[in-house]
C-alpha positions as CSV (number, residue, x, y, z in Angstrom):
1,M,-24.7,27.3,-36.0
2,I,-21.9,29.1,-33.2
3,V,-25.1,29.7,-30.9
4,L,-26.7,25.8,-31.5
5,R,-23.0,24.8,-30.7
6,R,-22.7,26.2,-26.9
7,A,-26.8,25.2,-26.7
8,R,-25.3,21.6,-27.1
9,V,-21.7,21.9,-25.5
10,A,-24.1,23.4,-22.6
11,E,-26.9,20.5,-22.7
12,A,-24.0,18.4,-22.6
13,R,-22.0,19.8,-19.7
14,A,-25.0,20.0,-17.7
15,R,-26.4,15.9,-17.8
16,V,-22.5,15.5,-16.8
17,V,-23.1,17.4,-13.8
18,E,-26.2,15.8,-12.9
19,R,-25.1,12.6,-13.5
20,D,-21.3,12.5,-12.3
21,W,-21.3,15.2,-9.5
22,P,-19.9,12.7,-6.6
23,A,-16.9,12.1,-9.1
24,L,-16.3,15.3,-9.2
25,L,-16.4,16.3,-5.6
26,I,-14.1,13.1,-4.7
27,G,-12.1,14.9,-8.2
28,A,-11.8,18.1,-6.2
29,A,-10.7,16.5,-2.6
30,C,-7.4,14.5,-5.0
31,I,-6.7,17.9,-6.8
32,G,-6.2,19.4,-3.6
33,L,-4.4,16.4,-2.3
34,A,-2.0,16.5,-5.0
35,A,-1.5,20.3,-4.4
36,S,-0.4,20.4,-1.1
37,V,2.5,18.8,-2.3
38,W,3.5,21.8,-4.2
39,V,1.6,24.5,-2.4
40,R,1.4,24.3,1.6
41,P,-0.7,28.2,2.7
42,P,-1.2,28.7,6.4
43,W,-4.3,26.7,8.2
44,M,-5.6,29.9,9.0
45,L,-6.4,30.7,5.1
46,L,-7.5,27.3,3.9
47,A,-10.2,27.1,7.3
48,G,-11.7,30.5,6.6
49,V,-11.5,29.8,2.9
50,T,-13.5,25.8,3.4
51,S,-15.5,27.3,6.4
52,V,-16.6,30.0,3.6
53,A,-17.8,27.7,0.8
54,L,-19.4,25.5,2.6
55,V,-21.8,28.2,4.4
56,A,-22.2,29.6,0.5
57,A,-22.9,26.0,-1.0
58,L,-25.8,26.1,2.1
59,A,-27.5,28.9,1.2
60,A,-27.0,28.3,-2.9
61,S,-29.1,26.3,-4.9
62,D,-28.6,23.6,-8.1
63,N,-25.1,23.4,-9.8
64,R,-23.6,26.6,-7.7
65,R,-23.9,24.3,-4.7
66,L,-22.8,22.1,-6.7
67,A,-19.3,24.2,-7.4
68,L,-18.9,25.7,-3.7
69,A,-19.0,22.5,-2.1
70,G,-16.2,21.2,-4.3
71,V,-14.3,24.0,-3.6
72,A,-14.9,23.5,-0.3
73,L,-13.0,19.6,-0.7
74,L,-10.5,20.9,-2.8
75,V,-9.6,23.3,-0.1
76,A,-9.9,20.7,3.0
77,G,-8.0,18.4,0.4
78,L,-5.4,21.2,0.8
79,W,-5.2,21.6,4.0
80,W,-4.8,17.8,4.8
81,G,-2.5,16.7,2.6
82,A,-0.5,20.5,3.8
83,L,-0.7,18.6,7.3
84,R,0.3,15.2,6.6
85,C,3.1,17.1,4.8
86,E,4.5,18.7,7.8
87,A,3.7,15.4,10.1
88,L,6.5,14.2,7.2
89,D,8.9,17.0,7.7
90,Q,9.1,16.2,11.1
91,S,9.5,13.0,11.1
92,Y,12.3,10.7,13.0
93,L,13.3,8.8,9.5
94,A,13.3,12.7,8.3
95,D,16.7,13.3,8.6
96,R,17.5,9.8,7.2
97,I,16.8,10.5,3.9
98,G,19.2,9.6,1.4
99,E,20.7,7.2,3.7
100,T,21.1,3.2,3.1
101,A,21.2,0.5,5.0
102,S,20.3,-3.3,4.9
103,G,17.5,-5.2,5.7
104,Q,17.4,-7.7,8.4
105,G,16.4,-11.2,6.8
106,R,14.7,-13.6,8.9
C-alpha cells in the first residue's frame, strides 16, 4: 500500500515537472527576487553559485538539469533583487522616508 502510494506520488510529480517546467523556473526566479528583501549575500558568492549551477545544468540531464536551472534562476533572482535593494538604499529619496509633503495640484 505504501509503496503503491509512493509510486503514484512520484508519477504525479514527474507529470507536473514535464508539463509545468516553465512555471517552475519562473517561480524559482520570483522566489529569489522576494528573498532579496531579507537576505543580501555578497554578489561574488551569488555569481559563483549561479555560474556553477548553470555549468552543472548544461552537463546534467532530465530532471537534474531542470533542478539546477531552477537553482541558477533562484540565485540570479536573489542577486538581481539585492542589486535593486542596494540602489534603493543609495537613492536620493532614501533620506526622505517618513516625511510628508503636499502634492502639486494643477
